[in-house]
C-alpha positions in Angstrom: -77.3 16.0 -9.3 -75.5 15.0 -6.1 -73.6 12.2 -7.8 -72.6 14.5 -10.6 -71.3 17.0 -8.1 -69.2 14.3 -6.3 -67.9 12.9 -9.6 -66.9 16.4 -10.7 -64.9 16.9 -7.6 -63.2 13.6 -7.8 -62.2 14.3 -11.4 -60.8 17.7 -10.3 -59.0 16.2 -7.4 -57.3 13.5 -9.6 -56.4 16.0 -12.2 -54.9 18.4 -9.8 -53.0 15.7 -8.1 -50.9 15.5 -11.3 -50.7 19.2 -11.7 -50.2 20.6 -8.2 -48.7 24.0 -8.3 -47.9 27.0 -6.2 -47.9 30.2 -8.3 -45.9 33.1 -7.1 -45.1 36.3 -9.0 -41.7 37.1 -7.6 -38.0 36.9 -8.7 -34.8 38.2 -7.2 -31.2 37.8 -6.0 -29.5 36.2 -3.0 -28.9 38.1 0.2 -25.3 38.9 1.4 -23.6 36.6 3.9 -23.3 37.5 7.6 -20.1 39.2 8.7 -17.4 37.2 10.4 -17.5 36.6 14.2 -14.6 38.0 16.2 -12.6 36.6 19.1 -13.7 37.1 22.7 -13.8 40.8 23.6 -15.9 41.2 26.7 -17.5 44.4 25.2 -18.8 42.6 22.1 -22.1 41.6 23.8 -25.3 41.5 21.8 -27.4 44.6 21.8 -31.0 43.6 22.5 -34.4 44.8 23.6 -33.9 47.0 26.7 -36.7 45.4 28.7 -35.9 41.7 29.3 -38.8 39.3 29.2 -39.9 37.3 32.3 -39.5 34.1 30.3 -36.8 32.7 28.0 -38.8 33.6 24.9 -37.7 36.7 23.0 -40.2 39.5 23.3 -40.8 42.2 20.7 -41.7 45.7 21.8 -42.8 47.5 18.7 -44.2 51.0 18.6 -47.8 50.1 17.8 -49.4 52.3 15.2 -53.0 52.3 14.0 -53.2 50.2 10.8 -54.0 52.1 7.6 -55.6 48.9 6.2 -59.4 49.2 5.9 -61.1 46.3 7.8 -61.7 43.2 5.7 -65.2 43.3 4.3 -67.8 40.5 4.5 -68.5 38.1 7.3 -69.6 34.5 6.8 -73.3 34.4 6.1 -75.8 31.8 4.7 -78.0 34.3 2.8 -77.4 37.2 0.4 -78.9 40.6 0.6 -81.0 41.6 -2.4 -78.4 43.9 -3.8 -75.9 41.0 -3.9 -78.1 38.6 -5.9 -76.9 38.3 -9.5 -79.3 39.2 -12.2 -78.9 35.9 -14.1 -78.1 32.8 -12.1 -75.4 32.4 -9.5 -71.9 31.9 -10.9 -70.4 31.1 -7.4 -71.7 27.8 -6.2 -70.1 24.8 -4.5 -69.9 23.2 -7.9 -68.3 26.1 -9.8 -65.6 27.3 -7.4 -63.5 24.4 -8.4 -63.0 26.0 -11.8 -59.4 26.7 -12.6 -60.5 30.2 -13.8 -62.3 31.2 -10.6 -60.7 34.6 -10.7 -62.3 35.3 -14.1 -65.8 34.6 -12.7 -65.1 37.0 -9.8 -63.7 39.6 -12.2 -66.9 39.4 -14.2 -69.0 39.8 -11.1 -67.1 43.0 -10.1 -67.4 44.4 -13.6 -71.2 43.8 -13.5 -71.3 46.2 -10.6 -71.3 43.9 -7.5 -69.3 45.2 -4.6 -66.4 43.5 -2.9 -68.7 43.0 0.1 -71.2 41.1 -2.1 -68.5 38.9 -3.6 -67.1 38.0 -0.2 -70.7 37.2 1.0 -71.3 35.0 -2.0 -68.1 33.0 -1.3 -68.5 32.8 2.5 -72.0 31.3 2.3 -70.6 28.2 0.4 -69.6 24.9 2.0 -67.6 22.3 0.2 -65.5 19.2 0.5 -64.0 16.7 -2.0 -63.7 13.8 0.5 -66.3 11.1 1.0 -68.0 10.9 4.4 -66.7 14.4 5.4 -69.0 17.2 6.5 -68.6 20.2 4.1 -66.9 23.2 5.6 -67.3 26.9 4.8 -65.3 28.8 2.2 -63.4 31.6 3.9 -62.9 34.8 1.9 -61.6 38.2 2.8 -61.3 41.5 0.8 -59.7 44.8 1.3 -60.4 47.8 -1.0 -57.6 50.3 -1.6 -55.8 52.0 -4.4 -52.7 49.8 -4.8 -51.6 51.1 -8.2 -51.7 54.8 -7.5 -54.1 55.6 -10.4 -56.7 57.1 -8.0 -59.2 54.1 -8.4 -60.1 51.7 -5.7 -58.7 48.2 -6.3 -59.7 45.0 -4.5 -57.4 42.5 -2.8 -59.1 39.2 -2.2 -58.1 36.1 -0.4 -60.0 32.8 -0.7 -59.6 29.5 1.2 -61.5 26.5 -0.1 -61.7 23.4 2.0 -61.2 19.8 0.7 -61.9 18.1 4.1 -59.9 16.9 7.1 -57.9 20.2 7.2 -56.8 20.0 3.5 -57.6 22.9 1.2 -56.4 25.4 -1.4 -55.6 29.1 -1.0 -55.7 32.1 -3.4 -54.8 35.7 -3.2 -55.8 38.0 -6.1 -55.5 41.7 -6.8 -58.3 43.1 -9.0 -56.9 46.3 -10.5 -59.4 48.9 -11.5 -58.9 50.7 -14.7 -61.5 52.7 -16.6 -64.7 50.8 -16.5 -63.3 47.3 -15.7 -60.8 45.2 -13.8 -57.6 43.3 -14.6 -56.6 40.4 -12.4 -53.2 39.5 -10.9 -52.6 36.2 -9.1 -50.4 37.0 -6.1 -50.6 33.5 -4.7 -52.2 30.2 -5.6 -51.9 26.8 -4.1 -54.4 24.3 -5.4 -54.6 20.6 -5.9 -53.5 17.5 -3.9 -50.2 16.9 -2.4 -48.4 17.5 0.9 -48.8 21.3 0.6 -52.6 20.9 0.7 -52.5 19.2 4.1 -53.4 21.6 6.8 -53.7 24.5 4.4 -57.3 25.0 5.4 -57.1 24.1 9.1 -53.9 26.2 9.5 -55.7 29.3 8.3 -54.7 29.5 4.6 -54.4 32.9 3.0 -55.0 36.1 5.0 -54.6 39.7 4.1 -52.5 41.4 6.8 -52.0 45.0 5.6 -52.6 47.1 2.5 -50.9 50.4 2.9 -47.6 52.2 2.3 -45.7 50.2 4.8 -42.2 51.4 3.7 -43.2 55.0 3.3 -42.1 55.3 -0.4 -45.5 56.7 -1.5 -46.5 53.4 -3.1 -48.9 51.0 -1.3 -47.9 47.5 -0.5 -49.9 44.3 0.0 -48.8 42.2 2.9 -50.4 38.8 3.1 -49.7 35.5 4.7 -50.4 31.8 3.9 -50.6 29.5 6.9 -50.3 25.8 7.6 -50.6 24.5 11.2 -46.8 24.4 11.5 -45.7 27.6 9.8 -46.9 30.8 8.1 -45.3 32.4 5.0 -45.4 36.2 4.8 -45.3 38.0 1.5 -45.0 41.7 0.6 -46.1 42.7 -3.0 -45.8 46.1 -4.6 -47.2 47.4 -7.9 -44.3 48.6 -10.0 -46.0 50.0 -13.1 -46.5 46.9 -15.1 -46.6 44.1 -12.6 -46.5 43.2 -8.9 -43.0 42.4 -7.5 -41.9 41.0 -4.2 -40.2 43.2 -1.7 -38.7 40.1 0.0 -35.9 38.3 -1.8 -33.6 36.2 0.3 -31.4 33.2 -0.2 -32.4 30.0 1.6 -29.6 27.6 2.6 -32.2 24.9 3.0 -33.6 25.2 -0.5 -30.3 26.5 -2.0 -32.3 29.1 -3.9 -33.9 32.5 -3.6 -37.2 32.6 -1.8 -39.7 35.5 -1.7 -41.3 35.2 1.7 -40.4 35.3 5.4 -41.5 32.4 7.6 -43.0 32.4 11.1 -43.7 29.5 13.4 -47.3 28.5 13.4 -49.3 31.8 12.8 -47.2 34.2 14.9 -46.4 37.5 13.2 -47.5 41.1 13.0 -46.9 44.2 10.9 -45.9 47.2 13.1 -43.4 50.0 13.6 -40.9 48.1 15.7 -38.2 50.8 16.0 -40.4 53.9 15.8 -38.8 55.2 12.5 -42.2 55.5 10.7 -41.8 52.5 8.5 -43.5 49.2 9.3 -41.6 46.0 10.0 -42.5 42.3 9.9 -42.1 41.0 13.4 -42.1 37.2 13.4 -41.4 34.3 15.8 -39.6 31.6 13.7 -38.3 28.1 14.0 -36.2 27.6 10.8 -35.0 24.2 9.8 -31.5 23.7 11.4 -29.0 22.5 8.8 -26.6 21.7 11.7 -29.1 19.6 13.8 -31.0 18.4 10.7 -34.3 19.1 12.3 -36.7 21.9 13.3 -35.7 23.1 16.8 -38.1 23.5 19.7 -37.2 27.1 20.6 -38.4 30.3 18.9 -36.3 33.1 17.8 -37.5 36.7 17.1 -37.0 38.0 13.6 -37.4 41.6 12.5 -37.7 42.1 8.7 -37.1 45.8 8.0 -37.0 48.1 4.9 -33.4 48.6 3.8 -34.2 51.1 1.0 -34.6 48.4 -1.7 -36.2 45.3 -0.1 -37.4 44.0 3.2 -34.5 42.0 4.7 -33.8 40.2 7.9 -32.3 43.0 10.0 -32.5 41.6 13.6 -32.4 38.1 15.1 -33.0 37.8 18.8 -33.1 34.5 20.7 -34.0 36.2 24.0 -32.4 38.5 26.6 -30.8 36.2 29.2 -31.5 36.9 32.8 -29.8 33.8 34.2 -26.3 32.7 33.1 -27.5 29.3 31.8 -30.0 31.1 29.5 -27.1 32.8 27.7 -25.6 29.3 27.1 -29.0 28.0 25.9 -29.4 31.0 23.5 -25.9 30.5 22.2 -26.6 26.8 21.5 -29.8 27.8 19.6 -27.9 30.3 17.5 -25.2 27.8 16.8 -27.7 25.2 15.6 -29.3 27.8 13.3 -25.9 28.6 11.8 -26.0 32.1 13.3 -22.4 32.0 14.5 -22.1 35.7 15.2 -25.0 35.7 17.7 -23.9 32.4 19.1 -20.4 33.8 19.8 -21.9 36.8 21.5 -24.2 34.8 23.8 -21.3 32.5 24.8 -19.2 35.6 25.6 -22.0 36.9 27.7 -22.2 33.6 29.6 -18.5 34.0 30.4 -18.1 37.7 31.1 -21.4 39.3 32.1 -21.4 39.8 35.9 -25.1 40.9 35.9 -26.4 37.5 34.9 -28.1 35.8 37.8 -26.7 32.5 39.1 -28.8 29.4 39.7 -28.8 27.4 43.0 -30.4 24.3 44.4 -34.1 24.6 44.9 -34.4 28.0 43.2 -37.3 28.9 41.0 -37.9 32.0 38.9 -41.3 32.4 40.7 -39.7 32.8 44.1 -38.8 36.4 45.1 -35.7 35.3 47.1 -32.4 35.6 45.3 -30.8 32.2 44.6 -28.0 30.9 46.6 -25.4 30.3 43.9 -24.2 26.8 43.2 -20.4 27.2 43.3 -20.0 24.8 40.4 -22.5 26.4 38.0 -20.4 29.2 36.7 -17.1 27.3 36.1 -19.1 24.6 34.3 -21.0 27.1 32.1 -17.8 29.1 31.4 -15.8 26.0 30.4 -18.6 24.7 28.2 -19.0 28.2 26.6 -15.3 28.3 25.8 -15.4 24.8 24.3 -18.3 25.9 22.1 -16.4 29.0 21.0 -13.6 26.7 20.0 -16.1 24.8 17.8 -17.3 28.1 16.3 -13.8 29.3 15.4 -12.8 26.0 13.9 -16.0 25.8 11.8 -15.4 29.3 10.5 -11.7 28.6 9.8 -10.4 31.1 12.4 -7.6 28.8 13.7 -5.5 31.5 15.3 -8.5 32.5 17.4 -9.2 28.8 18.1 -5.7 28.3 19.4 -6.2 31.3 21.8 -9.4 29.8 23.1 -7.9 26.3 23.5 -4.9 27.6 25.4 -7.2 29.6 27.7 -9.2 26.5 28.4 -6.2 24.6 29.4 -4.9 27.4 31.6 -8.2 28.1 33.4 -9.4 24.5 33.8 -6.5 22.3 34.9 -6.8 18.7 35.9 -9.2 18.1 38.8 -11.0 21.5 38.5 -14.7 22.0 38.0 -15.4 22.2 34.3 -12.3 20.2 33.3 -14.3 17.7 31.4 -15.2 20.4 28.8 -11.5 21.2 28.4 -10.8 17.5 27.8 -13.6 17.5 25.1 -11.9 20.5 23.6 -8.5 18.7 23.5 -10.1 15.7 21.7 -11.8 17.9 19.2 -8.9 20.2 18.6 -6.3 17.5 18.0 -8.6 15.6 15.7 -9.6 18.7 13.7 -5.9 19.8 13.3 -5.1 16.3 12.0 -7.8 16.0 9.3 -9.7 19.3 9.1 -13.0 17.4 9.4 -15.7 18.8 11.8 -17.7 15.6 11.6 -14.8 13.3 12.5 -13.7 15.7 15.2 -17.2 15.7 16.7 -17.4 11.9 16.5 -14.3 11.8 18.7 -15.9 14.1 21.2 -19.0 12.0 21.3 -17.0 8.9 21.8 -15.3 10.5 24.8 -18.6 11.9 26.2 -20.2 8.4 26.1 -18.4 7.5 29.3 -19.1 10.7 31.1 -22.8 11.7 30.5 -23.4 12.6 34.2 -20.6 15.2 34.4 -21.1 16.5 30.9 -24.8 16.7 30.4 -26.2 17.0 33.9 -24.7 20.5 34.6 -26.4 21.8 31.4 -29.8 20.1 31.5 -33.0 19.7 33.5 -31.1 17.6 36.0 -29.7 20.9 37.2 -32.4 23.5 36.1 -35.6 21.4 36.6 -38.6 22.4 34.4 -36.7 25.4 33.1 -33.8 23.3 31.8 -33.4 21.5 28.5 -32.8 17.9 27.6 -29.4 17.3 26.0 -28.0 14.3 24.2 -24.4 13.2 23.5 -24.8 14.3 19.9 -25.8 17.8 21.1 -22.3 18.2 22.6 -20.7 18.3 19.2 -23.5 18.6 16.6 -21.6 19.0 13.3 -22.0 16.0 11.1 
């Protein structure tokens, strides 16, 4: 029997390697592009959370409301209570949950009279693996009962995570809709089979039901669920619309060059709460999107608020943090630039230049010490010159050449030869002249990096951990002009 069980799993694994799929129910249209940035008005500073955090990380301050979602039913258990024992045999075993029609087995159990608690208990007592010499791990199931169709009958939303071994696994989210004396099943999410998407799907947390309630206050319940890998979590919002479930998230991805139907958080960091106190619930996420500019995933979080706009949940707020120190405004501006968020990037650079309330940094200062820092007289001119240089990059990238000319002329006027920060004006000259000649951001940046190669100490040190210690960042020459 044991050898048959192993052979069955191996056959399933090989079959699914060829037919890996992720099944989603959603379709939609691209989101609108961001508005154009404007030239440097000192008043155009970003509006952010009123209480600044004590660290550089953006901090959400939602109005916490009690969740309307019933607590998930069923905890892992090795035995079943008598009322959960099927009358004839046990259709949910370690051997049978690999069936491609698992949802039909569960639907049959529910129609036989078993409760959601029993189904979850039957699943959670199982342990499986498809890898040799790997200790089986428990199946993890979760269920929420609620009327998600508005017909007055209790439906069941069920998530199931099945381990393959070594962190690999598959994940399912089902909605079992009650009608008359039976159920109909909708697959809200399914990711099964081998492939890179299986890696870490079990160890990262897999599928989880986050909220089942009327989150947007339109009198129709929504299902909020997530699917987690160790490195990111995808959040989905599904709503019954009379004949099928549809996604309330539809946004265009520059990375995939297509519409996607989820919001992404870094690792497993996200919650559903009333962020602004308007009565509707928002998705509050910490994210690290792939940077198309830097061609990598950055090391710094940004806060994203996905809010109801009357039709969909859309990205309404992006916050990289509330700067306390002047160099933090520069760092947040750099983050926004690398994410392609040029409007926020411009606002942070403007803040670094004009905001008199930002705290300076001085030699030997630490945020943990109560004494105010003795300002380094070279810090502000260096950061201002660098910020103006970066604004020149932004305007050139966006095609605002009249504004770029104003920024360039201002740099030349404020940072003449021999002044602190002059090196950033020289970088601006090299960039600006090359860009005017051939209209190529990559070639203009290559010229800047060639210049910077002989001046790393005066270009990078004023921005990096060489000046700001453990609170500083590490910069490279390529970071000085990242467009490729």
